[in-house]
C-alpha positions in Angstrom: 22.5 -1.5 2.4 19.4 -0.5 0.5 18.7 -4.2 -0.2 19.0 -5.0 3.5 16.5 -2.3 4.4 14.0 -3.4 1.8 14.3 -6.9 3.0 13.5 -5.9 6.5 10.6 -3.9 5.3 9.3 -6.9 3.4 9.6 -9.1 6.5 7.8 -6.5 8.7 4.9 -6.2 6.1 4.7 -10.0 5.8 4.2 -10.2 9.5 1.3 -7.7 9.4 3.2 -4.7 10.6 3.1 -1.2 9.2 6.4 0.4 8.2 7.0 4.1 8.9 10.0 6.0 7.4 10.3 9.3 9.2 10.1 12.3 6.8 9.1 10.1 3.9 5.9 8.2 4.6 4.1 5.1 5.9 3.5 1.8 4.2 0.2 0.5 5.5 -1.6 -2.9 5.2 -5.3 -2.9 4.6 -7.7 -5.8 4.4 -10.2 -5.5 1.5 -13.4 -7.5 1.8 -15.1 -9.5 -0.9 -17.1 -7.4 -3.3 -18.7 -7.5 -6.7 -16.8 -6.0 -9.6 -17.8 -5.5 -13.2 -15.9 -6.3 -16.4 -15.9 -2.9 -18.1 -15.8 -4.5 -21.6 -18.6 -6.9 -21.2 -20.5 -5.6 -18.2 -20.5 -9.1 -16.6 -20.5 -9.0 -12.8 -17.7 -11.0 -11.1 -16.9 -11.6 -7.5 -13.6 -10.1 -6.3 -12.1 -12.2 -3.5 -11.0 -10.6 -0.2 -7.3 -9.7 0.0 -4.7 -7.7 1.8 -3.2 -4.8 0.0 -0.4 -2.4 0.8 -0.9 1.3 0.6 1.5 4.3 0.9 0.7 7.5 2.7 3.3 10.3 2.1 4.4 12.3 5.1 3.6 16.0 5.3 7.3 16.8 4.9 7.4 14.9 1.6 4.2 16.5 0.4 5.6 20.0 1.2 8.9 19.3 -0.6 7.1 18.0 -3.7 4.8 21.1 -3.7 7.9 23.4 -3.7 9.4 21.8 -6.8 
């Protein structure tokens, strides 16, 4: 059952949809633009290509329960 739920979440995220799990949090898609990064070891600047990333925002209920522990 868990595998089926995760599969549906993957499908939704692949289609560009955000996934909200009530009382837990939201998985959001965000497009990051091209930018210049720096190699911390050598200091050489390198371009970082634009990409889509997934972020997670915890619900207030989850934050409150974690704070109680």
